[in-house]
N, C-alpha and C positions, 0 to 999 in steps of 0.2 A: 503495500500497500504507501501512495507518497500522496503528498497533501495539491491537492490541484490551485492553479497558479489564481493567488486574490480569494482563497479558499483555505480555511484552517481544517476544511475536514479531507480526510483522505480520502484517495478515489478506490472505489472499491463496487466488484460488481455486484448486483442484486444476489446472484448466489449464493456466492464470501458471505456475505451480507449475510443471508437467512442462519448460513450456516453460523457464523457469529451469533446471530440472536438466540439461536436453539440453545448452541453452547449458555450460553451465559443467562438463558430461561432453567434452566439445569439447574448451573451456580446459587443459584436463588430459592430453588428449591422445588418449582414447578415440576409434574410428573410428567407436561408433555408441553410441547407450543407450535401450534401449526399455525402456516400461512397459507389465507383464501383470497381468492378475487373478490375484489368488492362489485356486486351487483346484487341488483334486486333480487332475497328469498323467491324461489320459484310456487310458492303456496301462498303468495300475499291475496289472489286472489280467492282463499278458502279462508283465509285470515280477516278479512273484511264482510266478508259471508258470515261467517262466524258471529262475528261483531254484529251484523246486524239484525240476527234474529234472536239475541240477548244473551247469546250464552255465555258473556261472561261476565253475568249475574251483577254486582254490588260492587267490580272490580271494573272503576269509570275511570283509573286511569291509562287502561289497555286502550280506550276509546282516543284518551285523549294523546297517547303516544302513537296513534296510526300510520301515520306519515314517515313517523322516522322506522318503524319497525317492517313496512315494504319499503322502503326507499332506504339504503344508508346514506347515500348524498346528501339525505335530510337530517344528518347528523352530524358529518362531515363534509362538504362539498370538496372536490376534487381527491378524493379519498381515492386508492388504487388497490390497495390491499388492506388484508383484517386479517389480523394477528388473533387467536384462541390460543389461551392458557389452561390447562387442568390442573389444579392442586386439591391432593386426596386430604381429606382435612379428618379421615380416621381417628378416631381416639384413642383406638381400643375397645374389647368387648364389655368392657363392665365399666362402672364409673363407680368411682368409692365413695359409699353412704352416708350421709352428713350425722353426727353423733348429735346436733342439737338441732337441726332445722326437719320442718317439713317435708315428707321423701315422695317421689313421685314418679312415673318415668320422664326423661326429657332427651327429645331427639338429640341423634350422634353429632350433631353438625353442631348443637349448641354448645359444648360439653368445654371446648376451650374459649380462646378468646376469639367476638365477632370477624368471622372468614369473610366478610366485605374489608374489614379495615386489613387484616392482614393479606389478604389478594391487593387492594388498594396501594398498600406501601412496596409490595414486590414490581407491580406496573409502575410506579412513581418510579422506579431503580431501573426499568425499562424506557419507559420515557425518558430519560436521562442519557440512555447510553443510546439512541436511537438518534437524540440532540445530535450526539456528538459527529453523525454522518449526514447532517443537513436532517434529519426526519424533522416533520410534523406532524403531530400526532394527537388525540386524546383518548382516553380507557376509560373504564367504568369497568368497577367487580359487580356485576352481576345486579346493578343500582339504576338502570338509564330506559328509556323506551326502547332501545333497539335489541332486539332478540339474537343475541353471539351465540347462542344455541342452535339457532338456523343453519349460520356455516359451520358448525362442530357437526350438526348431520348432514351438510352436505358435505363435506369436505375430508370432516375425519371418519367419515363411514360411523357413525357411534362410537368413537373413541372410548371404550370402556375398559378396564382391567378386574381380575376378580378382587381388587379391592375397593371398587369401585366409586377410582375416579371418573370424574366426569367434566368437561369444562366448564370454569366458575369465572372466569374473564375476560375480556379484550381491549385489543390496542387498533385503532383503527391509523392506518399510516398513511399518509400524501406521498 
């Protein structure tokens, strides 16, 4: 890699950057990192019909985010790639029961720190990494109207492991 004249970022091919990105995501603890082409999801019409017949129930945020869910260009215009990462947040098979508090069943994803915050901190690091290569991107940790899982299904072929990891965050790259 060498700096381009008048530019502080090193010149690197897309394939080489992708390899570096995947390796860096692994260093951060992500179980998987994939890059998908940025295009409207193939299910946009079905999603719109699903909303029209009231299938979203009381999830009104689904309607508010309809345009973003149906076209990633409405999230970050000019986006060319979508990076989808997976992080296994499995904490083990059992949780230690409290000796002082009431007990009950707690979903496994809620046993540790809020996974939104954990993933967002890691995505911030990927964001900074890509900025070294003049990347301009936006990320979310399962909190926006954009359905990153669509891209995981289309381009990951539902990549899940025996441990149950699934895509949980995305980064849009211009």
